[in-house]
NUMI-894654 format. One record per atom (N, C-alpha, C, O): residue number from 1; residue in one letter; chain; atom name; x, y, z. Coordinates in steps of 0.02 Angstrom, whole numbers, plus 50000, padded with zeros to 5 digits. Layout:
BEGIN
(NUM,A,A,CA,(X,Y,Z))
...
//
This chain:
BEGIN
(1,M,A,N,(49357,50083,49181))
(1,M,A,CA,(49411,50085,49112))
(1,M,A,C,(49494,50090,49138))
(1,M,A,O,(49515,50123,49185))
(2,M,A,N,(49515,50065,49110))
(2,M,A,CA,(49584,50053,49140))
(2,M,A,C,(49636,50107,49133))
(2,M,A,O,(49647,50131,49077))
(3,L,A,N,(49668,50129,49185))
(3,L,A,CA,(49718,50194,49160))
(3,L,A,C,(49796,50175,49148))
(3,L,A,O,(49823,50142,49192))
(4,S,A,N,(49830,50192,49096))
(4,S,A,CA,(49890,50160,49086))
(4,S,A,C,(49952,50210,49118))
(4,S,A,O,(50013,50198,49116))
(5,E,A,N,(49921,50264,49145))
(5,E,A,CA,(49979,50300,49172))
(5,E,A,C,(49978,50290,49229))
(5,E,A,O,(49925,50276,49258))
(6,I,A,N,(50046,50296,49268))
(6,I,A,CA,(50071,50286,49327))
(6,I,A,C,(50100,50356,49343))
(6,I,A,O,(50139,50374,49299))
(7,I,A,N,(50091,50411,49403))
(7,I,A,CA,(50137,50479,49415))
(7,I,A,C,(50179,50464,49471))
(7,I,A,O,(50163,50455,49530))
(8,I,A,N,(50239,50463,49442))
(8,I,A,CA,(50284,50449,49505))
(8,I,A,C,(50301,50493,49518))
(8,I,A,O,(50318,50523,49467))
(9,A,A,N,(50317,50547,49602))
(9,A,A,CA,(50348,50588,49624))
(9,A,A,C,(50381,50566,49685))
(9,A,A,O,(50360,50514,49711))
(10,N,A,N,(50433,50599,49714))
(10,N,A,CA,(50463,50606,49760))
(10,N,A,C,(50441,50632,49818))
(10,N,A,O,(50447,50610,49875))
(11,K,A,N,(50404,50703,49787))
(11,K,A,CA,(50372,50731,49855))
(11,K,A,C,(50286,50739,49818))
(11,K,A,O,(50276,50718,49761))
(12,I,A,N,(50251,50759,49843))
(12,I,A,CA,(50182,50742,49845))
(12,I,A,C,(50150,50816,49869))
(12,I,A,O,(50176,50842,49919))
(13,T,A,N,(50089,50854,49831))
(13,T,A,CA,(50062,50897,49844))
(13,T,A,C,(50030,50903,49921))
(13,T,A,O,(50031,50849,49950))
(14,T,A,N,(50003,50954,49956))
(14,T,A,CA,(49961,50938,50013))
(14,T,A,C,(49892,50906,49981))
(14,T,A,O,(49866,50863,50017))
(15,D,A,N,(49868,50916,49934))
(15,D,A,CA,(49800,50900,49901))
(15,D,A,C,(49790,50826,49902))
(15,D,A,O,(49747,50787,49922))
(16,Q,A,N,(49874,50821,49856))
(16,Q,A,CA,(49878,50724,49855))
(16,Q,A,C,(49900,50706,49934))
(16,Q,A,O,(49904,50644,49932))
(17,F,A,N,(49909,50718,49975))
(17,F,A,CA,(49939,50685,50049))
(17,F,A,C,(49871,50681,50089))
(17,F,A,O,(49864,50644,50137))
(18,N,A,N,(49810,50731,50058))
(18,N,A,CA,(49763,50737,50109))
(18,N,A,C,(49714,50676,50075))
(18,N,A,O,(49671,50647,50108))
(19,Q,A,N,(49728,50660,50005))
(19,Q,A,CA,(49696,50624,49961))
(19,Q,A,C,(49702,50538,49986))
(19,Q,A,O,(49663,50492,50001))
(20,I,A,N,(49784,50550,49978))
(20,I,A,CA,(49793,50471,50013))
(20,I,A,C,(49772,50476,50076))
(20,I,A,O,(49743,50424,50092))
(21,N,A,N,(49775,50528,50134))
(21,N,A,CA,(49767,50503,50200))
(21,N,A,C,(49689,50478,50186))
(21,N,A,O,(49673,50423,50210))
(22,N,A,N,(49640,50517,50149))
(22,N,A,CA,(49583,50492,50175))
(22,N,A,C,(49563,50433,50147))
(22,N,A,O,(49511,50407,50166))
(23,L,A,N,(49611,50398,50087))
(23,L,A,CA,(49591,50332,50069))
(23,L,A,C,(49626,50300,50118))
(23,L,A,O,(49595,50250,50136))
(24,W,A,N,(49674,50306,50145))
(24,W,A,CA,(49704,50246,50183))
(24,W,A,C,(49647,50273,50246))
(24,W,A,O,(49648,50224,50283))
(25,N,A,N,(49630,50290,50257))
(25,N,A,CA,(49565,50293,50323))
(25,N,A,C,(49524,50259,50306))
(25,N,A,O,(49501,50220,50348))
(26,Q,A,N,(49504,50258,50250))
(26,Q,A,CA,(49444,50240,50214))
(26,Q,A,C,(49450,50158,50212))
(26,Q,A,O,(49412,50113,50232))
(27,E,A,N,(49517,50157,50178))
(27,E,A,CA,(49526,50071,50163))
(27,E,A,C,(49554,50028,50215))
(27,E,A,O,(49541,49969,50225))
(28,Y,A,N,(49589,50063,50242))
(28,Y,A,CA,(49649,50037,50309))
(28,Y,A,C,(49600,50020,50370))
(28,Y,A,O,(49549,50052,50383))
(29,P,A,N,(49623,49966,50403))
(29,P,A,CA,(49561,49980,50468))
(29,P,A,C,(49555,50022,50502))
(29,P,A,O,(49588,50072,50489))
(30,K,A,N,(49518,50023,50550))
(30,K,A,CA,(49516,50096,50584))
(30,K,A,C,(49554,50106,50641))
(30,K,A,O,(49558,50158,50673))
(31,N,A,N,(49582,50057,50652))
(31,N,A,CA,(49633,50048,50695))
(31,N,A,C,(49708,50085,50675))
(31,N,A,O,(49753,50096,50716))
(32,L,A,N,(49709,50096,50618))
(32,L,A,CA,(49777,50132,50575))
(32,L,A,C,(49745,50185,50545))
(32,L,A,O,(49758,50189,50485))
(33,N,A,N,(49691,50243,50577))
(33,N,A,CA,(49681,50286,50548))
(33,N,A,C,(49717,50335,50583))
(33,N,A,O,(49732,50330,50643))
(34,N,A,N,(49735,50390,50539))
(34,N,A,CA,(49754,50457,50511))
(34,N,A,C,(49848,50421,50530))
(34,N,A,O,(49892,50451,50561))
(35,R,A,N,(49852,50366,50506))
(35,R,A,CA,(49931,50354,50526))
(35,R,A,C,(49977,50343,50459))
(35,R,A,O,(50029,50311,50450))
(36,F,A,N,(49940,50380,50419))
(36,F,A,CA,(49999,50388,50353))
(36,F,A,C,(50042,50436,50328))
(36,F,A,O,(50073,50436,50275))
(37,G,A,N,(50038,50493,50389))
(37,G,A,CA,(50070,50548,50387))
(37,G,A,C,(50142,50504,50425))
(37,G,A,O,(50200,50512,50406))
(38,K,A,N,(50127,50472,50464))
(38,K,A,CA,(50194,50442,50519))
(38,K,A,C,(50229,50390,50468))
(38,K,A,O,(50288,50374,50473))
(39,L,A,N,(50182,50363,50413))
(39,L,A,CA,(50235,50303,50387))
(39,L,A,C,(50286,50319,50363))
(39,L,A,O,(50325,50272,50369))
(40,L,A,N,(50310,50363,50337))
(40,L,A,CA,(50374,50418,50310))
(40,L,A,C,(50420,50432,50370))
(40,L,A,O,(50475,50455,50359))
(41,D,A,N,(50401,50420,50433))
(41,D,A,CA,(50436,50481,50476))
(41,D,A,C,(50503,50449,50492))
(41,D,A,O,(50510,50399,50526))
(42,G,A,N,(50558,50486,50461))
(42,G,A,CA,(50625,50476,50476))
(42,G,A,C,(50681,50438,50412))
(42,G,A,O,(50742,50430,50411))
(43,I,A,N,(50612,50414,50347))
(43,I,A,CA,(50634,50401,50306))
(43,I,A,C,(50658,50453,50239))
(43,I,A,O,(50610,50484,50217))
(44,N,A,N,(50696,50462,50218))
(44,N,A,CA,(50728,50504,50170))
(44,N,A,C,(50740,50478,50093))
(44,N,A,O,(50770,50518,50057))
(45,T,A,N,(50728,50441,50075))
(45,T,A,CA,(50714,50390,50010))
(45,T,A,C,(50670,50368,50005))
(45,T,A,O,(50661,50328,50051))
(46,Y,A,N,(50622,50372,49963))
(46,Y,A,CA,(50559,50362,49948))
(46,Y,A,C,(50516,50393,49884))
(46,Y,A,O,(50525,50451,49864))
(47,E,A,N,(50468,50347,49856))
(47,E,A,CA,(50431,50378,49792))
(47,E,A,C,(50374,50349,49794))
(47,E,A,O,(50364,50289,49803))
(48,H,A,N,(50328,50398,49783))
(48,H,A,CA,(50260,50379,49777))
(48,H,A,C,(50236,50380,49708))
(48,H,A,O,(50255,50420,49666))
(49,H,A,N,(50184,50323,49696))
(49,H,A,CA,(50167,50303,49637))
(49,H,A,C,(50069,50301,49637))
(49,H,A,O,(50026,50268,49665))
(50,L,A,N,(50072,50348,49596))
(50,L,A,CA,(49981,50371,49588))
(50,L,A,C,(49948,50350,49541))
(50,L,A,O,(49972,50357,49485))
(51,S,A,N,(49890,50323,49547))
(51,S,A,CA,(49847,50314,49488))
(51,S,A,C,(49787,50361,49490))
(51,S,A,O,(49752,50364,49540))
(52,V,A,N,(49774,50401,49434))
(52,V,A,CA,(49742,50465,49459))
(52,V,A,C,(49686,50455,49390))
(52,V,A,O,(49705,50445,49333))
(53,N,A,N,(49627,50460,49410))
(53,N,A,CA,(49545,50478,49365))
(53,N,A,C,(49563,50519,49334))
(53,N,A,O,(49622,50537,49339))
(54,D,A,N,(49515,50553,49287))
(54,D,A,CA,(49540,50617,49238))
(54,D,A,C,(49499,50681,49280))
(54,D,A,O,(49495,50736,49253))
(55,T,A,N,(49476,50670,49336))
(55,T,A,CA,(49470,50735,49376))
(55,T,A,C,(49531,50738,49426))
(55,T,A,O,(49532,50782,49469))
(56,N,A,N,(49566,50705,49422))
(56,N,A,CA,(49644,50710,49466))
(56,N,A,C,(49626,50673,49544))
(56,N,A,O,(49664,50685,49591))
(57,E,A,N,(49560,50621,49555))
(57,E,A,CA,(49572,50591,49598))
(57,E,A,C,(49604,50539,49581))
(57,E,A,O,(49609,50508,49528))
(58,I,A,N,(49638,50532,49665))
(58,I,A,CA,(49670,50474,49678))
(58,I,A,C,(49641,50393,49704))
(58,I,A,O,(49627,50371,49759))
(59,I,A,N,(49642,50365,49638))
(59,I,A,CA,(49615,50306,49658))
(59,I,A,C,(49636,50239,49672))
(59,I,A,O,(49602,50189,49685))
(60,A,A,N,(49716,50248,49667))
(60,A,A,CA,(49758,50201,49672))
(60,A,A,C,(49837,50222,49717))
(60,A,A,O,(49855,50273,49689))
(61,W,A,N,(49881,50208,49762))
(61,W,A,CA,(49929,50238,49788))
(61,W,A,C,(49970,50180,49800))
(61,W,A,O,(49944,50127,49818))
(62,A,A,N,(50035,50186,49792))
(62,A,A,CA,(50080,50153,49817))
(62,A,A,C,(50147,50204,49837))
(62,A,A,O,(50156,50262,49817))
(63,V,A,N,(50185,50168,49879))
(63,V,A,CA,(50258,50209,49906))
(63,V,A,C,(50304,50145,49900))
(63,V,A,O,(50287,50086,49907))
(64,V,A,N,(50370,50172,49884))
(64,V,A,CA,(50420,50118,49902))
(64,V,A,C,(50468,50150,49940))
(64,V,A,O,(50472,50211,49932))
(65,F,A,N,(50499,50127,49973))
(65,F,A,CA,(50554,50176,50026))
(65,F,A,C,(50593,50136,50061))
(65,F,A,O,(50574,50081,50081))
(66,L,A,N,(50659,50161,50071))
(66,L,A,CA,(50720,50127,50077))
(66,L,A,C,(50720,50136,50184))
(66,L,A,O,(50718,50193,50209))
(67,R,A,N,(50721,50078,50227))
(67,R,A,CA,(50706,50071,50278))
(67,R,A,C,(50779,50017,50297))
(67,R,A,O,(50785,49965,50266))
(68,D,A,N,(50813,50031,50332))
(68,D,A,CA,(50863,49973,50356))
(68,D,A,C,(50899,49945,50302))
(68,D,A,O,(50918,49887,50298))
(69,E,A,N,(50909,49998,50251))
(69,E,A,CA,(50944,49956,50184))
(69,E,A,C,(50900,49901,50142))
(69,E,A,O,(50920,49870,50093))
(70,E,A,N,(50847,49897,50165))
(70,E,A,CA,(50787,49867,50116))
(70,E,A,C,(50755,49907,50104))
(70,E,A,O,(50754,49959,50136))
(71,F,A,N,(50711,49894,50042))
(71,F,A,CA,(50655,49938,50008))
(71,F,A,C,(50588,49882,50024))
(71,F,A,O,(50573,49825,50007))
(72,W,A,N,(50558,49939,50067))
(72,W,A,CA,(50486,49917,50068))
(72,W,A,C,(50432,49954,50032))
(72,W,A,O,(50441,50002,49995))
(73,F,A,N,(50368,49922,50051))
(73,F,A,CA,(50309,49961,50006))
(73,F,A,C,(50250,49950,50044))
(73,F,A,O,(50238,49906,50085))
(74,S,A,N,(50225,49985,50029))
(74,S,A,CA,(50139,50000,50052))
(74,S,A,C,(50101,50014,49976))
(74,S,A,O,(50128,50046,49930))
(75,I,A,N,(50026,49979,49974))
(75,I,A,CA,(49987,49996,49932))
(75,I,A,C,(49913,50013,49944))
(75,I,A,O,(49889,49985,49993))
(76,L,A,N,(49878,50048,49913))
(76,L,A,CA,(49800,50053,49923))
(76,L,A,C,(49767,50062,49868))
(76,L,A,O,(49789,50104,49829))
(77,V,A,N,(49707,50025,49850))
(77,V,A,CA,(49664,50045,49794))
(77,V,A,C,(49593,50046,49826))
(77,V,A,O,(49565,50002,49858))
(78,H,A,N,(49565,50124,49806))
(78,H,A,CA,(49491,50136,49838))
(78,H,A,C,(49461,50066,49810))
(78,H,A,O,(49471,50035,49758))
(79,S,A,N,(49423,50057,49863))
(79,S,A,CA,(49370,49985,49861))
(79,S,A,C,(49336,49979,49807))
(79,S,A,O,(49330,49920,49789))
(80,K,A,N,(49310,50018,49772))
(80,K,A,CA,(49268,50024,49721))
(80,K,A,C,(49317,50019,49647))
(80,K,A,O,(49292,50015,49591))
(81,H,A,N,(49371,50020,49657))
(81,H,A,CA,(49421,50012,49596))
(81,H,A,C,(49456,49935,49621))
(81,H,A,O,(49498,49912,49583))
(82,Q,A,N,(49449,49919,49648))
(82,Q,A,CA,(49484,49842,49675))
(82,Q,A,C,(49444,49778,49622))
(82,Q,A,O,(49386,49764,49607))
(83,G,A,N,(49511,49753,49607))
(83,G,A,CA,(49487,49691,49547))
(83,G,A,C,(49493,49715,49476))
(83,G,A,O,(49476,49676,49432))
(84,K,A,N,(49521,49785,49460))
(84,K,A,CA,(49498,49806,49405))
(84,K,A,C,(49589,49811,49377))
(84,K,A,O,(49598,49840,49324))
(85,G,A,N,(49632,49791,49402))
(85,G,A,CA,(49726,49789,49374))
(85,G,A,C,(49752,49853,49413))
(85,G,A,O,(49805,49875,49391))
(86,Y,A,N,(49722,49888,49468))
(86,Y,A,CA,(49769,49945,49484))
(86,Y,A,C,(49812,49926,49519))
(86,Y,A,O,(49870,49945,49510))
(87,G,A,N,(49792,49875,49577))
(87,G,A,CA,(49863,49852,49615))
(87,G,A,C,(49923,49819,49578))
(87,G,A,O,(49983,49829,49590))
(88,K,A,N,(49892,49773,49523))
(88,K,A,CA,(49968,49748,49494))
(88,K,A,C,(49978,49802,49447))
(88,K,A,O,(50038,49814,49441))
(89,M,A,N,(49944,49836,49414))
(89,M,A,CA,(50001,49894,49391))
(89,M,A,C,(50038,49925,49423))
(89,M,A,O,(50095,49932,49400))
(90,L,A,N,(50021,49959,49490))
(90,L,A,CA,(50045,49979,49544))
(90,L,A,C,(50124,49924,49570))
(90,L,A,O,(50182,49944,49575))
(91,I,A,N,(50104,49874,49580))
(91,I,A,CA,(50167,49819,49579))
(91,I,A,C,(50223,49841,49538))
(91,I,A,O,(50275,49872,49546))
(92,N,A,N,(50182,49804,49479))
(92,N,A,CA,(50239,49806,49429))
(92,N,A,C,(50259,49860,49417))
(92,N,A,O,(50307,49851,49380))
(93,S,A,N,(50247,49943,49428))
(93,S,A,CA,(50269,50002,49429))
(93,S,A,C,(50337,49989,49474))
(93,S,A,O,(50394,49995,49450))
(94,L,A,N,(50325,49972,49538))
(94,L,A,CA,(50374,49957,49608))
(94,L,A,C,(50429,49914,49565))
(94,L,A,O,(50487,49931,49553))
(95,K,A,N,(50399,49859,49547))
(95,K,A,CA,(50461,49814,49530))
(95,K,A,C,(50506,49829,49460))
(95,K,A,O,(50555,49795,49445))
(96,Q,A,N,(50479,49890,49417))
(96,Q,A,CA,(50528,49903,49384))
(96,Q,A,C,(50597,49941,49394))
(96,Q,A,O,(50648,49950,49361))
(97,K,A,N,(50573,49957,49453))
(97,K,A,CA,(50648,49992,49491))
(97,K,A,C,(50668,49972,49560))
(97,K,A,O,(50703,50005,49598))
(98,H,A,N,(50639,49909,49575))
(98,H,A,CA,(50671,49874,49631))
(98,H,A,C,(50632,49801,49630))
(98,H,A,O,(50573,49785,49637))
(99,N,A,N,(50699,49761,49618))
(99,N,A,CA,(50687,49700,49598))
(99,N,A,C,(50665,49652,49690))
(99,N,A,O,(50635,49598,49697))
(100,K,A,N,(50688,49689,49734))
(100,K,A,CA,(50684,49672,49797))
(100,K,A,C,(50641,49707,49841))
(100,K,A,O,(50660,49762,49862))
(101,L,A,N,(50584,49684,49858))
(101,L,A,CA,(50530,49726,49900))
(101,L,A,C,(50499,49684,49959))
(101,L,A,O,(50481,49625,49958))
(102,N,A,N,(50498,49726,50008))
(102,N,A,CA,(50455,49686,50072))
(102,N,A,C,(50395,49725,50090))
(102,N,A,O,(50391,49786,50084))
(103,G,A,N,(50362,49699,50107))
(103,G,A,CA,(50291,49748,50136))
(103,G,A,C,(50267,49697,50221))
(103,G,A,O,(50284,49646,50251))
(104,W,A,N,(50230,49738,50226))
(104,W,A,CA,(50183,49713,50287))
(104,W,A,C,(50107,49690,50263))
(104,W,A,O,(50066,49729,50238))
(105,V,A,N,(50094,49615,50275))
(105,V,A,CA,(50004,49618,50255))
(105,V,A,C,(49981,49583,50323))
(105,V,A,O,(50004,49532,50349))
(106,I,A,N,(49923,49633,50350))
(106,I,A,CA,(49876,49606,50388))
(106,I,A,C,(49845,49546,50344))
(106,I,A,O,(49811,49552,50293))
(107,D,A,N,(49870,49478,50383))
(107,D,A,CA,(49855,49406,50357))
(107,D,A,C,(49788,49373,50386))
(107,D,A,O,(49782,49312,50394))
(108,H,A,N,(49733,49424,50403))
(108,H,A,CA,(49674,49410,50446))
(108,H,A,C,(49615,49448,50429))
(108,H,A,O,(49622,49508,50419))
(109,N,A,N,(49542,49415,50424))
(109,N,A,CA,(49498,49479,50410))
(109,N,A,C,(49449,49481,50468))
(109,N,A,O,(49388,49470,50466))
(110,N,A,N,(49497,49500,50535))
(110,N,A,CA,(49465,49533,50612))
(110,N,A,C,(49466,49593,50613))
(110,N,A,O,(49462,49613,50671))
(111,D,A,N,(49469,49642,50569))
(111,D,A,CA,(49498,49707,50579))
(111,D,A,C,(49427,49734,50542))
(111,D,A,O,(49407,49714,50488))
(112,L,A,N,(49393,49782,50585))
(112,L,A,CA,(49346,49822,50544))
(112,L,A,C,(49378,49885,50508))
(112,L,A,O,(49431,49905,50531))
(113,K,A,N,(49343,49927,50440))
(113,K,A,CA,(49369,49974,50421))
(113,K,A,C,(49308,50030,50452))
(113,K,A,O,(49252,50007,50463))
(114,V,A,N,(49321,50093,50465))
(114,V,A,CA,(49274,50147,50479))
(114,V,A,C,(49205,50153,50460))
(114,V,A,O,(49163,50185,50492))
(115,N,A,N,(49194,50121,50404))
(115,N,A,CA,(49129,50120,50385))
(115,N,A,C,(49106,50059,50415))
(115,N,A,O,(49054,50036,50393))
(116,G,A,N,(49136,50030,50461))
(116,G,A,CA,(49106,49962,50483))
(116,G,A,C,(49096,49907,50455))
(116,G,A,O,(49059,49867,50483))
(117,D,A,N,(49132,49887,50381))
(117,D,A,CA,(49152,49835,50350))
(117,D,A,C,(49203,49792,50365))
(117,D,A,O,(49254,49819,50386))
(118,P,A,N,(49203,49739,50360))
(118,P,A,CA,(49282,49696,50357))
(118,P,A,C,(49329,49725,50334))
(118,P,A,O,(49312,49760,50286))
(119,Y,A,N,(49386,49727,50346))
(119,Y,A,CA,(49443,49746,50316))
(119,Y,A,C,(49465,49668,50292))
(119,Y,A,O,(49474,49623,50333))
(120,R,A,N,(49474,49659,50219))
(120,R,A,CA,(49493,49599,50196))
(120,R,A,C,(49558,49592,50177))
(120,R,A,O,(49578,49622,50127))
(121,S,A,N,(49579,49571,50197))
(121,S,A,CA,(49669,49528,50196))
(121,S,A,C,(49691,49530,50116))
(121,S,A,O,(49661,49496,50074))
(122,P,A,N,(49733,49565,50102))
(122,P,A,CA,(49754,49558,50019))
(122,P,A,C,(49809,49505,50002))
(122,P,A,O,(49850,49497,49957))
(123,M,A,N,(49790,49470,50061))
(123,M,A,CA,(49860,49430,50051))
(123,M,A,C,(49850,49377,49976))
(123,M,A,O,(49899,49358,49946))
(124,Q,A,N,(49799,49364,49961))
(124,Q,A,CA,(49798,49335,49889))
(124,Q,A,C,(49819,49366,49824))
(124,Q,A,O,(49834,49344,49768))
(125,F,A,N,(49816,49430,49856))
(125,F,A,CA,(49831,49486,49791))
(125,F,A,C,(49916,49466,49776))
(125,F,A,O,(49950,49453,49727))
(126,Y,A,N,(49924,49473,49838))
(126,Y,A,CA,(50013,49476,49843))
(126,Y,A,C,(50037,49407,49823))
(126,Y,A,O,(50071,49407,49772))
(127,L,A,N,(50027,49339,49853))
(127,L,A,CA,(50039,49276,49825))
(127,L,A,C,(50023,49284,49741))
(127,L,A,O,(50066,49269,49700))
(128,K,A,N,(49973,49303,49725))
(128,K,A,CA,(49960,49293,49647))
(128,K,A,C,(50015,49348,49616))
(128,K,A,O,(50047,49324,49568))
(129,N,A,N,(50024,49383,49624))
(129,N,A,CA,(50111,49434,49619))
(129,N,A,C,(50157,49412,49615))
(129,N,A,O,(50198,49441,49579))
(130,G,A,N,(50172,49364,49640))
(130,G,A,CA,(50253,49321,49666))
(130,G,A,C,(50271,49351,49723))
(130,G,A,O,(50331,49363,49726))
(131,F,A,N,(50231,49369,49778))
(131,F,A,CA,(50260,49372,49840))
(131,F,A,C,(50237,49319,49887))
(131,F,A,O,(50180,49296,49891))
(132,K,A,N,(50303,49297,49929))
(132,K,A,CA,(50302,49250,49965))
(132,K,A,C,(50300,49276,50048))
(132,K,A,O,(50342,49316,50070))
(133,V,A,N,(50267,49259,50073))
(133,V,A,CA,(50271,49247,50159))
(133,V,A,C,(50311,49226,50196))
(133,V,A,O,(50335,49170,50191))
(134,I,A,N,(50327,49270,50245))
(134,I,A,CA,(50388,49254,50273))
(134,I,A,C,(50378,49244,50353))
(134,I,A,O,(50405,49279,50397))
(135,P,A,N,(50331,49188,50364))
(135,P,A,CA,(50291,49181,50444))
(135,P,A,C,(50326,49202,50494))
(135,P,A,O,(50305,49233,50543))
(136,E,A,N,(50410,49173,50476))
(136,E,A,CA,(50438,49221,50563))
(136,E,A,C,(50466,49299,50566))
(136,E,A,O,(50520,49321,50586))
(137,E,A,N,(50427,49322,50547))
(137,E,A,CA,(50430,49377,50518))
(137,E,A,C,(50355,49426,50552))
(137,E,A,O,(50312,49430,50509))
(138,R,A,N,(50341,49448,50594))
(138,R,A,CA,(50259,49452,50602))
(138,R,A,C,(50265,49527,50649))
(138,R,A,O,(50315,49538,50684))
(139,I,A,N,(50216,49569,50645))
(139,I,A,CA,(50199,49631,50675))
(139,I,A,C,(50155,49616,50733))
(139,I,A,O,(50099,49613,50708))
(140,E,A,N,(50150,49605,50800))
(140,E,A,CA,(50086,49599,50830))
(140,E,A,C,(50097,49639,50898))
(140,E,A,O,(50128,49629,50950))
(141,A,A,N,(50044,49701,50866))
(141,A,A,CA,(50033,49768,50919))
(141,A,A,C,(49982,49776,50904))
(141,A,A,O,(49956,49751,50854))
(142,D,A,N,(49938,49831,50968))
(142,D,A,CA,(49876,49838,50976))
(142,D,A,C,(49853,49858,50914))
(142,D,A,O,(49793,49848,50905))
(143,I,A,N,(49884,49885,50868))
(143,I,A,CA,(49850,49916,50813))
(143,I,A,C,(49846,49871,50740))
(143,I,A,O,(49802,49876,50697))
(144,I,A,N,(49889,49839,50741))
(144,I,A,CA,(49906,49795,50684))
(144,I,A,C,(49935,49726,50698))
(144,I,A,O,(49989,49728,50726))
(145,S,A,N,(49913,49663,50684))
(145,S,A,CA,(49942,49599,50658))
(145,S,A,C,(49945,49593,50599))
(145,S,A,O,(49896,49598,50562))
(146,A,A,N,(50014,49579,50576))
(146,A,A,CA,(50028,49587,50499))
(146,A,A,C,(50083,49546,50520))
(146,A,A,O,(50106,49537,50576))
(147,V,A,N,(50105,49513,50438))
(147,V,A,CA,(50161,49466,50421))
(147,V,A,C,(50194,49492,50369))
(147,V,A,O,(50166,49527,50327))
(148,K,A,N,(50273,49473,50367))
(148,K,A,CA,(50314,49506,50314))
(148,K,A,C,(50304,49466,50241))
(148,K,A,O,(50288,49407,50236))
(149,I,A,N,(50314,49506,50190))
(149,I,A,CA,(50303,49465,50126))
(149,I,A,C,(50360,49515,50095))
(149,I,A,O,(50373,49574,50106))
(150,C,A,N,(50385,49469,50053))
(150,C,A,CA,(50432,49489,50000))
(150,C,A,C,(50425,49451,49932))
(150,C,A,O,(50397,49397,49930))
(151,N,A,N,(50450,49480,49878))
(151,N,A,CA,(50459,49449,49813))
(151,N,A,C,(50530,49426,49798))
(151,N,A,O,(50548,49429,49739))
(152,F,A,N,(50567,49406,49835))
(152,F,A,CA,(50630,49364,49821))
(152,F,A,C,(50630,49309,49870))
(152,F,A,O,(50598,49312,49922))
(153,A,A,N,(50666,49260,49853))
(153,A,A,CA,(50684,49211,49897))
(153,A,A,C,(50725,49219,49964))
(153,A,A,O,(50737,49170,49999))
//
């Protein structure tokens, strides 16, 4: 069942932090484990967008934050809820307040998640939702290989 409400919060509770951290560790490549807490280090302006089920379990999460005078975002949807519209709902929620969004996207399927499953690049999702790839802007590091995307020309 599709949820229509998104909780928007500038601060999250300890329980919400722990749930997002667990979701992060489950869904992102294992090289990025326990890095959720570092995502917003040094960031003063940010906003969490949460989609929760009827037992207050976070099934999808996004954050938008101001870094170097640009709005950036990160998004996660629990694997058992992917393909059901939650990601699109969160992207649309972010776009309601921010018409220019930037993100880093892993653009390959070479990484493994903690459970041993391959991490599937969400690139097609972003392209379907109006984002463009900026191929000349990449992160190449031991823990991540990703390309910049944005939703503006």
